[in-house]
VOKOLBA-322722 format. One record per residue: x negated, y negated, z of N, C-alpha, C, O in turn. Coordinates in steps of 0.05 Angstrom, whole numbers, padded with zeros to 5 digits, always signed. Example, Ala and Ser with C-alpha at 12.3 -4.5 7.8 and 13.67 -1.06 7.14 Angstrom:
-00264+00114+00156-00246+00090+00156-00264+00066+00156-00285+00066+00169-00257+00045+00142-00273+00021+00143-00258-00001+00157-00268-00023+00161
***
This chain:
-01793-02725+00229-01776-02713+00250-01753-02731+00255-01756-02755+00260-01729-02720+00255-01704-02734+00260-01698-02732+00290-01695-02711+00301-01694-02756+00303-01687-02756+00331-01657-02762+00333-01648-02783+00324-01642-02743+00345-01613-02746+00348-01607-02750+00378-01617-02735+00395-01591-02770+00384-01584-02775+00412-01554-02771+00417-01545-02772+00440-01539-02765+00396-01511-02759+00400-01505-02732+00387-01518-02723+00368-01484-02719+00397-01475-02694+00386-01467-02696+00357-01473-02679+00340-01453-02718+00351-01444-02723+00323-01468-02725+00304-01467-02715+00281-01489-02739+00312-01512-02742+00295-01526-02714+00291-01534-02707+00269-01528-02699+00312-01539-02672+00311-01524-02655+00292-01535-02642+00274-01497-02655+00295-01480-02638+00278-01481-02646+00249-01478-02630+00231-01484-02672+00244-01486-02681+00217-01512-02671+00203-01511-02662+00180-01534-02671+00218-01559-02660+00208-01557-02630+00203-01566-02620+00183-01544-02616+00222-01541-02587+00219-01523-02580+00195-01529-02561+00181-01502-02595+00191-01485-02590+00168-01500-02591+00142-01496-02574+00125-01518-02610+00140-01533-02613+00115-01552-02589+00112-01556-02578+00090-01564-02580+00134-01582-02557+00133-01567-02532+00124-01577-02517+00108-01543-02528+00135-01529-02504+00129-01518-02505+00100-01515-02484+00087-01512-02529+00090-01504-02531+00062-01526-02522+00043-01521-02513+00020-01551-02525+00052-01574-02516+00036-01582-02487+00041-01602-02477+00031-01565-02473+00058-01569-02445+00064-01596-02440+00077-01609-02420+00071-01604-02458+00094-01630-02454+00108-01626-02443+00136-01605-02448+00148-01645-02427+00145-01643-02416+00172-01654-02436+00193-01671-02452+00187-01643-02434+00217-01650-02453+00239-01660-02437+00262-01648-02418+00271-01683-02446+00272-01694-02435+00297-01693-02457+00318-01700-02480+00314-01682-02450+00342-01678-02469+00363-01695-02462+00388-01697-02439+00396-01708-02483+00399-01722-02480+00424-01712-02501+00444-01720-02524+00443-01694-02494+00462-01684-02513+00482-01706-02518+00502-01720-02499+00511-01709-02543+00510-01729-02549+00531-01717-02571+00550-01698-02584+00543-01730-02573+00573-01725-02596+00591-01747-02616+00591-01750-02632+00609-01763-02615+00569-01785-02634+00567-01809-02625+00584-01811-02602+00591-01826-02645+00591-01851-02639+00604-01866-02617+00590-01874-02597+00602-01869-02620+00564-01878-02599+00546-01907-02592+00551-01924-02609+00558-01913-02566+00547-01940-02555+00552-01947-02534+00531-01932-02529+00512-01970-02522+00535-01979-02502+00515-01959-02479+00512-01957-02468+00490-01946-02471+00533-01926-02450+00531-01903-02457+00512-01895-02441+00496-01894-02482+00515-01874-02491+00496-01884-02491+00467-01870-02483+00448-01909-02500+00464-01921-02501+00437-01921-02473+00424-01916-02471+00400-01926-02452+00440-01926-02426+00428-01898-02418+00419-01895-02403+00399-01877-02427+00432-01850-02423+00423-01844-02439+00398-01832-02429+00379-01853-02464+00398-01849-02482+00374-01862-02469+00349-01849-02469+00328-01886-02460+00353-01900-02449+00330-01886-02425+00318-01885-02421+00294-01875-02408+00336-01861-02384+00326-01835-02392+00312-01829-02382+00290-01821-02411+00324-01796-02420+00311-01801-02433+00284-01786-02429+00265-01823-02448+00283-01831-02461+00257-01838-02440+00236-01830-02443+00213-01851-02419+00244-01860-02398+00225-01838-02380+00215-01838-02371+00192-01818-02376+00232-01798-02355+00226-01771-02367+00215-01753-02351+00209-01770-02393+00212-01745-02406+00202-01751-02428+00183-01773-02439+00182-01731-02436+00167-01734-02458+00148-01734-02485+00163-01749-02503+00155-01719-02487+00184-01716-02511+00200-01719-02505+00230-01708-02486+00240-01735-02522+00243-01740-02519+00271-01727-02542+00286-01734-02565+00282-01709-02535+00304-01696-02555+00321-01704-02550+00351-01706-02527+00360-01707-02572+00365-01712-02570+00394-01695-02590+00408-01683-02607+00396-01694-02588+00434-01679-02607+00451-01696-02614+00475-01713-02599+00484-01693-02639+00484-01706-02648+00508-01684-02659+00526-01673-02681+00521-01677-02644+00547-01655-02652+00564-01658-02639+00592-01658-02614+00594-01662-02655+00612-01664-02644+00639-01635-02640+00649-01621-02660+00655-01626-02616+00649-01598-02609+00653-01590-02610+00683-01598-02593+00698-01575-02630+00691-01570-02633+00720-01553-02610+00732-01555-02605+00756-01536-02597+00716-01518-02577+00728-01532-02551+00734-01520-02533+00745-01558-02547+00726-01571-02523+00733-01590-02525+00757-01603-02506+00765-01590-02549+00769-01606-02554+00793-01588-02552+00817-01570-02568+00820-01593-02533+00836-01579-02533+00860-01593-02548+00882-01583-02551+00905-01616-02559+00875-01632-02575+00894-01636-02603+00881-01650-02606+00861-01622-02623+00893-01622-02650+00882-01651-02662+00880-01658-02675+00861-01667-02656+00901-01694-02665+00902-01711-02654+00878-01727-02668+00866-01706-02628+00873-01721-02616+00851-01714-02629+00824-01731-02632+00807-01688-02635+00821-01679-02649+00796-01693-02676+00794-01702-02684+00772-01693-02692+00816-01705-02718+00815-01735-02717+00810-01746-02735+00797-01749-02697+00820-01777-02695+00817-01786-02682+00791-01810-02683+00785-01768-02671+00776-01775-02657+00752-01789-02677+00733-01779-02699+00728-01813-02670+00723-01829-02690+00707-01815-02697+00681-01804-02680+00667-01816-02723+00675-01804-02733+00650-01823-02752+00636-01834-02770+00648-01827-02748+00610-01844-02766+00594-01835-02762+00565-01847-02747+00549-01813-02776+00558-01801-02772+00531-01820-02779+00509-01821-02765+00489-01835-02801+00511-01853-02809+00490-01873-02787+00484-01879-02781+00461-01885-02776+00505-01905-02755+00502-01891-02729+00490-01903-02717+00472-01868-02723+00499-01854-02699+00489-01848-02701+00459-01852-02682+00444-01839-02725+00451-01832-02729+00423-01857-02727+00405-01856-02717+00383-01879-02737+00415-01905-02736+00401-01913-02707+00397-01922-02700+00375-01910-02691+00418-01918-02662+00416-01900-02648+00396-01909-02631+00381-01874-02653+00397-01855-02640+00379-01861-02647+00350-01861-02630+00332-01867-02672+00345-01874-02680+00318-01900-02666+00308-01902-02657+00286-01919-02665+00327-01944-02651+00321-01940-02622+00314-01954-02611+00297-01920-02610+00327-01915-02581+00322-01896-02576+00299-01888-02553+00294-01888-02597+00285-01872-02593+00261-01843-02591+00266-01828-02579+00250-01833-02602+00287-01804-02602+00293-01790-02619+00272-01798-02641+00265-01767-02608+00262-01752-02622+00241-01731-02641+00254-01727-02663+00245-01717-02630+00275-01695-02645+00288-01698-02641+00318-01701-02618+00327-01698-02663+00333-01699-02660+00362-01674-02675+00373-01667-02697+00365-01661-02661+00392-01637-02672+00405-01644-02682+00433-01654-02667+00450-01640-02708+00438-01648-02720+00463-01624-02735+00474-01622-02760+00472-01605-02720+00486-01580-02733+00496-01582-02742+00525-01601-02737+00539-01562-02757+00533-01557-02763+00561-01538-02742+00572-01525-02728+00557-01536-02741+00599-01517-02722+00611-01488-02729+00603-01471-02711+00599-01483-02755+00600-01456-02764+00592-01449-02754+00564-01427-02746+00558-01470-02754+00546-01465-02745+00519-01459-02714+00519-01443-02705+00503-01473-02699+00535-01470-02670+00536-01444-02662+00549-01430-02645+00538-01437-02674+00571-01414-02665+00587-01390-02683+00586-01367-02674+00592-01394-02709+00579-01372-02727+00579-01359-02728+00606-01372-02729+00627-01332-02729+00606-01317-02729+00631-01307-02702+00640-01294-02699+00660-01314-02682+00624-01303-02655+00630-01321-02641+00651-01345-02645+00653-01308-02625+00667-01322-02608+00686-01338-02586+00672-01327-02574+00653-01362-02580+00680-01377-02558+00668-01361-02532+00670-01347-02528+00689-01364-02515+00650-01352-02489+00650-01364-02471+00671-01388-02474+00677-01348-02454+00683-01359-02435+00703-01364-02408+00690-01345-02395+00679-01389-02399+00690-01396-02373+00679-01402-02354+00702-01412-02362+00723-01395-02329+00698-01403-02308+00717-01417-02286+00702-01409-02279+00679-01437-02274+00715-01453-02254+00701-01456-02228+00717-01474-02212+00711-01438-02223+00736-01438-02198+00750-01464-02192+00763-01477-02209+00776-01472-02166+00761-01497-02157+00775-01522-02172+00765-01541-02174+00780-01522-02181+00741-01546-02195+00730-01553-02219+00746-01577-02227+00748-01534-02233+00759-01540-02257+00774-01539-02252+00804-01541-02271+00820-01536-02228+00812-01535-02222+00841-01561-02213+00853-01563-02202+00874-01583-02219+00838-01610-02213+00847-01628-02236+00842-01621-02254+00825-01650-02238+00855-01672-02256+00849-01663-02285+00847-01652-02297+00866-01666-02298+00824-01660-02326+00820-01630-02332+00826-01624-02353+00837-01613-02313+00819-01584-02317+00824-01578-02319+00853-01560-02334+00860-01593-02305+00870-01589-02306+00899-01601-02332+00910-01588-02346+00926-01625-02338+00901-01639-02361+00913-01629-02388+00902-01631-02409+00916-01617-02388+00879-01608-02413+00867-01578-02410+00858-01573-02408+00834-01560-02411+00877-01531-02407+00870-01522-02428+00849-01527-02452+00851-01509-02418+00829-01498-02436+00808-01518-02442+00786-01510-02454+00766-01543-02435+00790-01564-02442+00770-01558-02431+00743-01559-02445+00723-01551-02405+00741-01547-02393+00715-01522-02402+00701-01521-02403+00677-01501-02409+00716-01477-02420+00704-01485-02447+00691-01475-02454+00670-01502-02462+00705-01511-02488+00694-01528-02484+00668-01525-02499+00649-01545-02464+00669-01561-02458+00645-01543-02450+00622-01547-02459+00599-01524-02433+00627-01505-02424+00607-01489-02447+00594-01483-02447+00571-01483-02467+00611-01468-02490+00601-01483-02505+00579-01472-02510+00558-01508-02511+00584-01523-02526+00565-01531-02509+00541-01530-02518+00518-01540-02484+00546-01550-02468+00524-01527-02460+00505-01531-02460+00481-01503-02454+00516-01481-02447+00499-01474-02471+00481-01468-02467+00457-01474-02495+00492-01468-02519+00476-01489-02522+00454-01482-02528+00431-01514-02520+00461-01535-02523+00441-01533-02502+00419-01536-02509+00395-01527-02478+00426-01523-02457+00405-01501-02464+00386-01503-02462+00362-01479-02474+00397-01455-02480+00380-01460-02505+00363-01452-02506+00340-01473-02525+00375-01478-02550+00361-01498-02548+00338-01496-02560+00317-01519-02531+00344-01540-02528+00324-01535-02506+00304-01548-02504+00283-01516-02488+00310-01511-02464+00293-01537-02449+00286-01541-02440+00264-01554-02448+00306-01580-02436+00302-01578-02406+00296-01560-02392+00306-01596-02396+00279-01597-02368+00273-01613-02352+00295-01607-02329+00301-01633-02366+00307-01649-02354+00327-01655-02374+00350-01659-02398+00345-01656-02363+00374-01663-02380+00397-01687-02368+00411-01689-02344+00414-01707-02385+00418-01732-02375+00428-01735-02383+00458-01731-02406+00465-01743-02362+00474-01745-02366+00503-01770-02352+00514-01776-02330+00504-01784-02364+00532-01807-02351+00544-01800-02330+00565-01781-02333+00580-01815-02308+00566-01809-02286+00583-01816-02292+00613-01809-02276+00630-01829-02314+00619-01833-02320+00647-01806-02323+00661-01803-02314+00684-01786-02334+00647-01759-02336+00657-01744-02310+00649-01724-02311+00633-01753-02287+00659-01743-02261+00649-01714-02258+00654-01699-02250+00636-01705-02265+00679-01677-02262+00685-01659-02280+00668-01637-02273+00660-01670-02304+00663-01655-02323+00646-01649-02312+00619-01627-02316+00608-01668-02298+00607-01664-02286+00580-01641-02266+00581-01624-02266+00563-01640-02249+00602-01618-02230+00605-01591-02244+00607-01571-02235+00596-01591-02266+00623-01567-02281+00627-01558-02293+00600-01534-02292+00594-01576-02305+00585-01569-02318+00560-01558-02297+00540-01539-02302+00525-01571-02273+00539-01560-02252+00522-01532-02245+00530-01515-02239+00512-01526-02244+00556-01499-02237+00564-01480-02260+00558-01457-02255+00551-01489-02285+00560-01472-02308+00553-01464-02306+00524-01441-02311+00516-01484-02300+00507-01479-02298+00478-01458-02277+00473-01440-02281+00456-01460-02254+00487-01439-02233+00484-01412-02243+00493-01392-02238+00479-01411-02257+00516-01386-02267+00526-01373-02286+00507-01348-02285+00503-01388-02305+00496-01378-02326+00479-01377-02317+00449-01366-02332+00432-01387-02293+00443-01387-02283+00416-01400-02303+00397-01390-02310+00376-01424-02312+00405-01440-02330+00388-01459-02315+00371-01473-02296+00380-01459-02321+00346-01476-02307+00326-01504-02319+00326-01510-02337+00310-01521-02309+00343-01549-02318+00345-01566-02295+00355-01557-02279+00371-01591-02294+00345-01610-02275+00355-01628-02288+00376-01640-02309+00372-01630-02275+00399-01646-02285+00421-01674-02272+00419-01676-02248+00418-01695-02289+00417-01722-02279+00414-01738-02285+00439-01746-02307+00444-01744-02263+00455-01762-02267+00478-01791-02270+00469-01799-02255+00451-01806-02288+00480-01833-02293+00472-01852-02289+00496-01846-02296+00518-01876-02278+00491-01895-02272+00512-01902-02297+00529-01902-02319+00518-01909-02293+00554-01918-02314+00571-01944-02326+00560-01962-02311+00553-01946-02352+00560-01971-02365+00553-01985-02373+00579-01973-02385+00597-02010-02365+00582-02025-02369+00607-02049-02387+00602-02061-02386+00581-02056-02403+00623-02081-02418+00622-02104-02398+00623-02099-02374+00630-02128-02407+00618-02151-02389+00618-02155-02374+00644-02165-02352+00644-02146-02386+00667-02149-02373+00693-02125-02355+00699-02124-02343+00721-02107-02352+00681-02084-02333+00685-02058-02346+00694-02038-02332+00693-02059-02370+00703-02034-02383+00713-02015-02386+00690-02022-02398+00669-01990-02377+00694-01969-02380+00673-01963-02410+00670-01959-02424+00690-01963-02420+00646-01958-02448+00641-01929-02455+00650-01910-02440+00646-01926-02478+00663-01900-02487+00673-01901-02517+00675-01921-02529+00681-01878-02530+00670-01876-02559+00673-01881-02567+00702-01890-02589+00707-01876-02549+00721-01880-02555+00749-01909-02554+00758-01916-02564+00779-01926-02543+00741-01955-02541+00749-01967-02568+00754-01986-02571+00769-01957-02589+00739-01969-02615+00742-01964-02627+00770-01977-02646+00777-01946-02616+00785-01940-02625+00812-01959-02614+00833-01958-02622+00856-01975-02594+00825-01994-02582+00844-02017-02600+00849-02027-02613+00831-02026-02602+00874-02051-02616+00880-02075-02601+00868-02072-02578+00862-02097-02615+00864-02121-02601+00853-02128-02576+00869-02137-02557+00857-02125-02577+00895-02132-02555+00912-02113-02531+00907-02121-02508+00905-02087-02538+00905-02067-02517+00901-02070-02505+00873-02065-02482+00869-02077-02522+00854-02081-02512+00827-02103-02491+00825-02102-02473+00808-02123-02493+00843-02144-02473+00844-02134-02447+00856-02145-02425+00850-02114-02448+00873-02103-02425+00886-02082-02411+00869-02080-02386+00869-02067-02426+00854-02044-02416+00839-02050-02391+00821-02032-02374+00819-02074-02389+00808-02078-02366+00791-02078-02339+00807-02075-02318+00794-02079-02340+00833-02079-02315+00849-02052-02301+00846-02050-02277+00850-02031-02316+00838-02005-02304+00834-02008-02281+00812-02000-02259+00817-02019-02289+00789-02023-02270+00768-02043-02248+00775-02039-02225+00768-02064-02256+00790-02084-02237+00798-02072-02215+00815-02079-02191+00812-02055-02222+00834-02043-02203+00852-02025-02184+00836-02027-02159+00839-02009-02194+00818-01992-02177+00801-02008-02159+00784-02002-02136+00780-02030-02170+00772-02046-02154+00755-02060-02131+00770-02063-02109+00760-02070-02137+00794-02082-02117+00810-02063-02094+00818-02071-02071+00818-02038-02102+00823-02018-02081+00829-02012-02064+00804-02008-02040+00806-02012-02077+00781-02007-02063+00756-02029-02042+00751-02023-02020+00743-02053-02049+00756-02076-02031+00751-02075-02006+00768-02088-01986+00762-02060-02007+00791-02058-01984+00809-02031-01970+00806-02026-01951+00821-02014-01978+00787-01987-01968+00786-01984-01938+00783-01966-01926+00794-02003-01925+00770-02000-01897+00765-02007-01880+00789-02001-01856+00790-02019-01893+00809-02026-01879+00834-02009-01887+00857-02013-01877+00880-01989-01904+00853-01972-01914+00875-01943-01909+00869-01934-01910+00846-01928-01904+00890-01899-01902+00888-01888-01931+00886-01902-01950+00892-01863-01934+00877-01851-01960+00875-01853-01976+00902-01860-01999+00902-01847-01962+00923-01848-01975+00950-01876-01984+00957-01880-02004+00971-01896-01969+00948-01924-01976+00953-01933-02000+00937-01949-02016+00946-01923-02002+00912-01928-02026+00897-01916-02051+00910-01928-02072+00912-01892-02048+00919-01878-02069+00934-01894-02078+00957-01898-02102+00961-01903-02059+00974-01918-02066+00998-01945-02079+00992-01953-02097+01005-01958-02068+00971-01984-02079+00963-01981-02108+00956-01997-02125+00965-01962-02115+00939-01959-02142+00930-01952-02161+00953-01963-02182+00956-01933-02152+00970-01925-02168+00993-01949-02173+01012-01952-02195+01022-01965-02153+01016-01989-02155+01034-02009-02174+01022-02021-02190+01037-02013-02173+00996-02033-02190+00983-02025-02219+00985-02042-02236+00988-01999-02225+00982-01990-02252+00984-01993-02263+01013-01999-02287+01017-01990-02246+01032-01993-02254+01060-02022-02262+01067-02027-02277+01085-02041-02251+01051-02069-02256+01056-02077-02285+01047-02097-02295+01056-02060-02297+01031-02065-02325+01022-02047-02343+01037-02023-02346+01031-02058-02356+01057-02041-02372+01076-02025-02394+01062-02005-02403+01073-02035-02404+01040-02022-02426+01026-01996-02417+01012-01979-02434+01005-01993-02390+01007-01970-02380+00994-01947-02375+01013-01951-02367+01036-01923-02381+01004-01898-02372+01018-01882-02356+00998-01870-02367+00979-01883-02330+01001-01870-02312+00982-01839-02313+00987-01829-02307+01008-01825-02321+00966-01796-02322+00967-01784-02294+00961-01767-02284+00976-01794-02282+00940-01786-02254+00934-01806-02242+00915-01819-02255+00899-01808-02216+00917-01821-02199+00896-01802-02175+00892-01798-02160+00911-01792-02172+00868-01773-02150+00862-01782-02134+00839-01790-02145+00818-01782-02108+00841-01786-02089+00820-01759-02081+00809-01743-02069+00823-01753-02088+00784-01726-02084+00774-01726-02070+00747-01746-02070+00732-01703-02057+00741-01699-02045+00714-01700-02068+00693-01688-02089+00696-01715-02063+00671-01720-02085+00653-01695-02093+00636-01696-02112+00621-01674-02078+00639-01649-02085+00624-01627-02094+00643-01614-02114+00638-01622-02078+00664-01600-02084+00683-01608-02105+00704-01591-02117+00716-01634-02107+00708-01647-02125+00729-01641-02115+00758-01645-02130+00777-01630-02091+00760-01624-02081+00787-01650-02069+00799-01666-02057+00785-01653-02072+00826-01677-02062+00839-01682-02032+00835-01663-02016+00835-01707-02026+00831-01715-01998+00826-01729-01987+00852-01748-01999+00862-01719-01965+00862-01730-01953+00885-01748-01929+00877-01770-01925+00888-01738-01914+00858-01753-01892+00846-01750-01894+00816-01728-01895+00806-01773-01894+00802-01771-01898+00773-01762-01872+00759-01772-01851+00765-01743-01876+00741-01734-01853+00724-01751-01851+00700-01764-01870+00692-01751-01827+00688-01767-01823+00663-01760-01843+00642-01736-01848+00637-01780-01855+00630-01777-01874+00608-01763-01899+00616-01755-01915+00598-01759-01904+00641-01746-01929+00650-01766-01952+00650-01789-01950+00659-01758-01975+00638-01775-01999+00638-01772-02013+00665-01750-02017+00675-01795-02020+00677-01795-02034+00703-01811-02059+00701-01834-02060+00691-01800-02081+00711-01813-02107+00711-01814-02117+00740-01794-02115+00755-01836-02129+00748-01838-02142+00774-01835-02172+00771-01849-02184+00755-01816-02184+00785-01811-02212+00784-01817-02225+00811-01810-02214+00832-01831-02248+00811-01839-02260+00835-01833-02290+00835-01835-02303+00814-01826-02301+00859-01823-02329+00863-01839-02337+00888-01836-02324+00909-01856-02357+00885-01874-02364+00907-01874-02395+00910-01873-02410+00891-01875-02403+00935-01879-02432+00941-01908-02438+00947-01921-02423+00961-01918-02459+00934-01945-02468+00938-01946-02498+00937-01939-02509+00916-01955-02511+00958-01958-02540+00958-01931-02554+00952-01930-02574+00939-01910-02542+00962-01883-02553+00958-01872-02549+00930-01852-02562+00923-01885-02532+00914-01876-02527+00887-01869-02498+00884-01884-02480+00893-01847-02493+00872-01837-02465+00868-01846-02455+00841-01840-02467+00820-01862-02432+00842-01873-02421+00817-01862-02392+00814-01858-02377+00834-01856-02385+00789-01848-02358+00784-01866-02344+00763-01881-02358+00749-01865-02318+00763-01882-02303+00744-01870-02275+00742-01853-02267+00758-01879-02260+00722-01870-02232+00719-01895-02214+00712-01915-02224+00703-01891-02188+00717-01910-02168+00708-01895-02144+00699-01880-02132+00715-01898-02135+00674-01886-02110+00665-01904-02087+00675-01928-02087+00670-01892-02067+00688-01906-02044+00698-01903-02020+00679-01923-02006+00673-01879-02015+00669-01874-01993+00650-01856-02003+00628-01849-01987+00610
***
């Protein structure tokens, strides 16, 4: 596995790969790697000649300085996992290497960012687009792999690719869950043992609402989920939104053949957790 810490080293490796007419699969990460990441790595490895990843905690996508400072970091462990998963090239830059002295680009995404995470975390998606667009251009990847837990982020990245006219295929990948149903997340390690026992109820509540979907109106699903979260005193529900699976706009009445996804953000033990459930 080749470890690149500068853009020039990364581009040099990529140039050689492209001269050999090999395909590249990219999995951007912020480190603190877990089984969910491994599922993305395995798919990128299987579907491409060369698998590239990155480990970079991107400061410009955090609107909460404390969250940025507390984000778990363990480079040695991350690199060992990447090597185990067959990574060919890993990019591990500093913020100075990524952004230099230039101000980050400002991206806007219209209605896509005016709901859910875009409302709760102003500037977050512009920050995500800054690093992901750079990685796409530097790696010349043919495919980029992202987990569906960050459902809104995938829509944003697809729109960024359209805006920048980048030639890459975005591959959404299913959520990887622990045996008890909790969606894997780098933030899970910050949960206390007691909170970790409670956290799977997030998925359980969504799953219970899904099982009743054919007997409930959209407003009733909304009320059911909100009421169930209120029953668990340790939870602080930030939002639960039923949205169109393409436009991400709230759905009040489902149209025929319309895809609907429920997206949730919950605070537990001082840790913000997100999850999704597809209803139709």
